[in-house]
N, C-alpha and C positions, 0 to 999 in steps of 0.2 A: 400749194399744189405739187410743186417739184419735190419738196421735202417729203410729202406723203408718198410720192411715187418711189423715191429712193428708199424710204423705210420699208415699203411693201416688197421691193425687189430684194433688199437685204434680208428680210425675214424669210423670203422664199428660197434664196440661194445660199445663205449662210446663217441659219437659225442659231447655231451654237455661238457664233460671234456676236450676234445681237443679244443673246442671253447674257454673255460675259460682259458686254457693255452695260446692260441694265444693272447687273450686279455691281459693277464698279460705280455707276452713277448713283445708285441708291445706298450702297453700303460704305463706299470709300469717299466719294466726293461730297456727299451731304453731311454737314456738321452734326445734324441731329440723329444720325444713324447710330445703331447700337455699337458698331465697331469703333466709332469715334467717342461717344459718350461714356462707354465702359473703360476706355483706355487701351483697348486691344490694339488699335493702330499705333498709338504712341509707344506702346510696349514693343511692338514689332520694329518700329523705327529706331528706338533707343537701345534695343537688345537687352532690356531688363523689364521686369514686371512693375508697372506703374499705372496710375489712373490718368484721366485726361489732363490733369494739371501737372503731372510728373511725380506725384507723391508715390512712395513705394507700396507695393502690394505683395501678398504671398503669391507664389506661382501655383495656384490651384483654381478649380472651377469658380467662375464668377458668382454663381448662386451661393456657394459656400462662403465666399468672401463677403457677400452682402449680409448673410446671417451673422458672421463673426463681427462685422462692423456694428451691427445692431445690438448684439447680446453681450459682448465683452465690455465690462465697465471698469472704472477705477477701483472697484472693490475686489477685483479678481487678481489672483496671482496666476501666472502662466508658465508652464514648462514646455520647452520645445526641443524636439530631436531634429537637428538639421537647421543651421542658422542661415541667414541671408537677408535679403530685402524684407522678408517676412518679419524678421526680428524687430526691425525699425517700425513696421506697421503695427505689430502687437504692442510695442512699447507706447505707441500713441493712444492706445485704448485701455490697457490694463494698468493695475497698480505696479506690478513688477514682472519682469521677464527673465527667465534663466534659459539659455539655449546651449545645447550640447553639440559640439562640432569636432569632427575628427581631422579636419584639414587645416594645418597651421597657416598655410599661405592664404586660405580663404578668411581665416580669422583676422589676419593682418590687413586684409583688404577692407573689411567691413567695420572693424573695431572703432575707428575714429568717427564713424557716422552715427554711432549709437548714443541715445540719450542716457542720462544718469540712472534711470530705472531699469536698464537692460544690461545684462552681462553675458558674455559667451565663455563657456568653459571648454577647454580642450580635453577630449577623451579619445585615446587611440582606438581605432576600429578593430573589433573582434566579432566573433559570432557566438551568441548566447553567453557573453562574458560581461565585462564591466561596462561596456558601452550601453547595452540595453538595461542595465541595472543602475544607471546614473541617478535616476530620480529617487532611488532608495536612500541616497546620501544627502538629499535635499533637506534644508532646515525646516521647511514647512511643506505640508501636503498641498499641491497645486489645485486650483479650481478648474483650470483648463489645461489639457495636455495635447500638444500638437505632435503627431507622429508623421514626420516628413523627411526623415533622414535615412539611415541604413538599418539593416537587421530589424525591420519594422514589426514583423509578427512577434518577435521576442521582446521588443520594446513595449508592445501592448501587454503581453503576458506578465512581464516583470514589473510594470508600473501600476497596473490595476490593484494588486494587493496592498500597495502602500498609499492608496488614495481613498478618501471617503466615497460613499455612493453618490454624493452630490457632484463629484467631478465629472466633467464631460471630456471625451476624447475625440479628436478630429484626426481621422486616418485618411491620408491622401493617396490618390492613385489606386483606389480599390477596384477599378475596372481590370486591373492586372490579376491574372490567375494565381500568381504566387502569393497573393495576400488573402485569398479566400479562407485559408485555414485559420488565420487570425480572427476574421469576422465570425466564422463558425464557432471558434472557441469563446468569443465574447457572448454569443447568444446562449451558449451552454452555462455561462455565468449569470444568466438572466438580464443581460444588457439588451437594449433595443437598438436597432439600426435605422438610420434615416439617411438615404442616399441623395446626393446632389450631383447633377450632371450639367456639363456645359463646357464652353471653351475656357482655356487658361489665357491669361494676358499674353498676347502674341503667339499663342499655341494654335496648332492646325488641326488637332484631333479632338474628338469628344473625350472629355476627362470626367472622372467620377471621384468625389470625395465623400466619405461616410462619417456621420456623427454617431458616436457610440455613447449611450447614456442610459440612466435609470430614472424612473419617476422621482420628482423632488429635486432634480438637478439644478445647478446654478443658472442655467439658461431658461428655466421655467418651461421646459418642453415636455 
């Protein structure tokens, strides 16, 4: 009786506080909540993208992460612009991973954590130069290309011509206006776009990642 009275008074006098408590109770305290099971809270606590067990994740929208986890297989070669915890994640799924990184210090930080099927190559940062053309010097045409580094629009434009039509491209942060020209260019090349929106691990804003593909692609989409 007293508890119900306190609750009624609180809802009447401080409704925002009550709502905040409910959000905490259901999303933070409860182990089965999405923030817990997805790894969002653990990522926030550890200040790195990871799942609920601490395994590394790409720093992109959770719905896209789920798709990549389901569709990337040991038959696929993967090329990544922008290395990080994502490189370790992809190496756990793909046959091989080549990641392009412009930051020497970052390479030194992550290098020792990578498995034998992943390698990071340093490429100095430039605009519409050698960085965005790095995939053109690859020994094999990749099945999957992750565009999550710098100079992203040019990375897409310069990588598409050296890949078969079965290759899928994952373009991150496409909610940003500066990347719309790249997506528009892709549709002009008869590529289809499939957008995924959601939170990033530990992120606070709605994020969008876009799958760029043609029929008959390696993901079977």
